[in-house]
Phi, psi and omega in degrees: 000131177271143183224164173224132181248124184231137174257121178261145181244119176267142179214122179222163175242132183240131178271121178301139182238001178228151180250140177236122174257122174263129186239129178238128177236134176203152179193169179248131177238155183294320184245151179300316182296325178294320178296317179296318181293317182294319178299319180294319180293323180293321176297318179297323178296315178298318179298320179296318178299315185289334176300329179293347179250014176087010178276146171275157179303326182288349179287339178268106187260136173274126177260327183205135177212126176209157176230123183229148174295145179235139182237155180240131179276144176209163182248131179224120182053040177078005181245131178280129179231173178233143174231149183288127179263325184151204181241124178263127173259148176227122184234114178251128183229164176222152177224130181235143178198159178304136187302131181199105184298324180295315179294320179301312180298321180289320180295315180297317180298315182296321179291322178291330181275000185282353185097352177270169176233070183279156167259137181242144161229139188242130178226167181227147183208163176273133191274346184236080184297327181292320178296321178296315180297317180297319178295320180295317179293321178299321179292322179294319179295318179298321179294317178298317181294318179298318178295317181296318180294322179294317182291316182291325177296319179294330181271355178077025176235176181235154176285138173256216182282152174288131180264327180197156174229123179250127180213124177259110184298124181249154175287133179258129176272104185255024183237149174234116176271110191266316187206155177234136179243118182292179184310124182271126175283156182299329182292342181295336181247023186271345182293140183264002185282346184204173178230026184202152167273146177278101184251080177270078185247124177238098181294146178291154175296152177267124178265127183233143176225152176200164183231153175223135178250126184238136177253119178251150165283143174243139184231000000 
């Protein structure tokens, strides 16, 4: 049996449809219990703020939480030494919702006005990875078939049945990290003229590629 093996390349562009806010809170407290309590209170404060925008408490997800001793270096008689400063907690959380610049600006403003000093990073992603993968694979198969038909037509033969399809599933990066906002001072949200940041953010489309190799019988 004569065969032809063709690798098709799929390429699509996907517009992100969901927003992800990464929130980092950290501070140093004298006692371990104080650090734990403050971190817990800050999470509760954020949850209270977000309830005003229709979020459930469970929508605010913890990604990383730790409390570690922190030391400060100093020099004494020409010798560098360390002294204990306290316990630093680090709490990283995320919030995801359908993309909406108006809502994003209001949520960020409300969190900054809450009395906390969070660091934000904002990203955008496609919410249905399986649908994206299926579209990408369909495009790769169509490309392989078009190449195979062109080659067999030029050679004066015809495509027969598909004998095999080889595909190595790859991880798809469906996120765009657009911006990072450093620690917000309380004064940043102190103006009374508005209740929102102007967030005119349009994330770029995500470009994705993948390949599929198909073996056809030729007749």
